[in-house]
C-alpha positions in Angstrom: -5.6 2.7 -11.9 -8.9 4.6 -11.9 -10.3 5.1 -8.4 -13.9 3.9 -7.9 -16.4 6.5 -6.8 -16.6 5.2 -3.2 -12.8 5.3 -2.7 -12.7 8.8 -4.4 -15.4 10.1 -2.0 -13.5 9.0 1.0 -10.2 10.4 -0.3 -11.8 13.7 -1.2 -12.7 14.2 2.5 -10.6 16.4 4.6 -8.9 13.6 6.6 -5.4 13.0 7.8 -3.8 10.0 6.2 -1.1 7.6 7.4 1.6 7.1 4.8 3.7 3.9 5.1 7.1 3.8 3.4 9.7 1.1 3.6 13.1 1.6 5.3 15.5 -1.3 5.2 12.6 -3.6 4.4 10.4 -2.6 7.3 7.6 -0.1 7.5 7.8 3.5 8.6 4.6 5.5 9.1 3.8 9.2 9.2 0.6 11.2 9.5 0.3 13.4 6.4 -2.0 15.9 4.6 -2.6 14.8 1.1 -4.6 15.7 -2.0 -5.9 13.9 -5.2 -4.4 14.9 -8.5 -6.5 12.9 -11.0 -6.4 9.4 -9.7 -3.0 9.8 -8.0 -2.5 10.7 -4.3 0.0 13.5 -3.7 1.9 14.3 -0.4 4.4 17.1 0.2 7.5 16.3 2.2 10.9 18.0 2.9 13.4 16.9 0.2 16.2 14.8 1.5 14.3 13.7 4.7 13.0 10.3 5.8 9.9 9.9 3.6 11.6 11.2 0.5 14.6 9.1 1.1 12.5 6.0 1.8 10.5 6.4 -1.5 13.8 7.0 -3.4 15.2 3.7 -2.0 12.0 1.6 -2.3 9.0 3.2 -4.1 6.4 0.7 -2.6 4.0 2.6 -0.3 0.6 2.5 1.3 -1.7 5.3 2.3 -4.5 4.7 4.8 -7.5 6.9 5.5 -9.6 5.8 8.4 -12.9 7.7 8.7 -14.7 7.5 12.1 -16.9 10.5 11.6 -20.3 8.9 11.3 -22.1 10.0 14.5 -25.4 8.5 13.4 -23.8 5.0 13.4 -22.9 3.7 16.8 -19.7 2.2 17.9 -17.6 0.0 15.6 -20.2 0.3 12.8 -19.0 3.8 12.2 -15.6 2.6 10.9 -14.9 3.0 7.2 -11.9 3.9 5.2 -9.7 3.2 2.2 -6.2 1.9 1.7 -4.2 2.8 -1.4 -1.2 0.7 -2.2 1.0 1.6 -5.0 4.3 2.8 -6.4 5.4 6.3 -5.5 7.8 8.7 -7.3 9.3 11.9 -6.3 8.3 15.0 -8.3 9.4 18.6 -8.4 6.8 21.2 -7.7 7.8 24.4 -9.5 5.9 27.4 -8.1 4.6 25.2 -5.2 1.3 24.6 -7.0 0.8 21.1 -5.7 1.9 22.1 -2.2 -0.6 24.9 -2.2 -3.4 22.6 -3.3 -2.7 20.2 -0.5 -2.6 22.9 2.2 -5.7 24.6 0.8 -7.7 21.4 1.4 -7.1 21.7 5.1 -6.8 25.5 5.6 -9.0 27.7 3.4 -8.1 30.4 3.3 -4.4 29.7 3.7 -3.1 31.8 6.6 -0.1 34.0 5.7 2.3 32.1 7.9 1.4 28.9 6.0 1.9 30.7 2.7 5.4 31.5 3.7 6.1 27.8 4.7 4.7 26.7 1.3 7.1 28.8 -0.6 10.2 28.5 1.6 12.3 25.4 2.0 13.1 22.5 -0.2 10.2 20.2 -0.6 9.3 17.5 -3.0 6.0 15.8 -3.9 5.4 12.1 -3.4 3.1 11.0 -6.2 1.4 7.7 -5.5 -0.1 5.7 -8.4 -2.5 3.2 -7.0 -2.0 -0.5 -7.9 -4.5 -1.8 -5.3 -7.3 0.0 -3.5 -9.2 -1.6 -0.6 -12.3 0.0 0.9 -13.9 -1.1 4.2 -17.2 0.0 5.7 -18.4 -1.8 8.8 -21.9 -0.4 8.5 -22.1 -2.5 5.3 -20.5 -5.6 6.8 -17.3 -5.3 4.7 
């Protein structure tokens, strides 16, 4: 699914997202750093841990970005964000290219201690292909 410009603009911001996966039919949430790769959202996670195992067992996920950084709009009218629902798949990341791209969105330049964490350890990429995207913007009444 192609992301519309408004959703892409929010997702391209440097926000922390909440990733919801399913475990035994119920939701499990985690705060994550993410990046866009084309129209897909990518998240790095330790291989064999909860998020990766949940995606392997049930690939339905939701990623929520709630933006409250509009100081010129008072109170509740500042709320806007996007939810991406879709199907996720686990993907290898040879050379840690995707992991590095995610970290670089939040830490530029990447500190040496993070560079070591990017390279070390077994990690996998959760790639989310959107099937539904919902945008809200209280300043526009939606």
